[in-house]
Phi, psi and omega in degrees: 000317180296321180294321179296315179296321179295320179297317178297321180295318180296314180298319179299318180295321179298315179296317183296317180289345178268004180084028182282096175221173178302142177101008178293146187229159176234135181273111179258020178260359180199156359283164183269128178294157181247131175274141183283340181234146176277156178211174181223005180284165173267124183240121173276134186238128177225149176233123185251109179279109180242025177296129186303323181285345172274317181297326180266010175069016175289326179231153175285156178300341179273000179293133180237344180170188184232135177245125184248138174287172180301334179270006176091356180296123184270145173231134177289141171252143184230176178292144178298325183286344186069011177263165176304144179304319181300324180291319178296317180295322178298318179298321178294317179296317179301314180296322179299317180291319179296323178295335182264010175097354179282163166260117184253135180242114179289136179242127181286127178226127179264151180296335181277352181288142172283140185296330177297320178292325178300315180293319180297321180296338178299330181296341180277356182252134179278090182215155179279326183223153175238123177250122181240122175256119181253126179261109175268335175202135176194106179194149172256150177229124187231128172221267176278338172211180183243131177237133176258122176258129187213148173204104184224143180236126178249124182232146180242131181237156173263187183298330181275007180066025173278129179285122183265331182197156179213141177223142184225143170234139182205137178148209178221145182231119177277121184262092185263147178191172184297327181238042187294346180282345188268153177297322181302319179294316180302318182292339176268316188288322183293310177299326179295318177295321177300314178302314182295320180290322177296317179298323178299317180286314183296325184264011171302137186303318181292322178295314179299319179296321180293325181289337181259000000 
């Protein structure tokens, strides 16, 4: 019992000395994922936040995860930009396509939008392809270590709204490192994991074929 209490005290001290208080943030505007192939088409990009705790107003759209003190008290973590997570992710996708030679057009999508309406709105944009990333789950949870829980679907459509390809990632990823107890580590490890998961979806063979 004494060892358990001592362990909790140590973890609490590590978090406190790392600046662990309410209001901690994660930057979801970098790093930018890399596409394996160059392209020249115009791609409209949208990100649809369908996380249940956002849809039911339990959490704000800028919520990215939970940071817990050694005694288990949770604090919400939010985007560094103070913008909705979907908006930050859209910006990263737009930059990724532009870096690969595409012309990328950001498309505004609200979490309250019906997905059928999101697809219909694509017709108002002059683009060759529509890429929609849907977030069904996306959050990190940190106490003694950090785990990223994710469920995201990336789909590519043509002008007629025919789905040409789809790629999905789902599961949990334990983000281990030498200083994994610190906020600084969390702020580095989570965006890096996001980059890797996006690259997995974007560079899926069927997705790449659909984009070209």
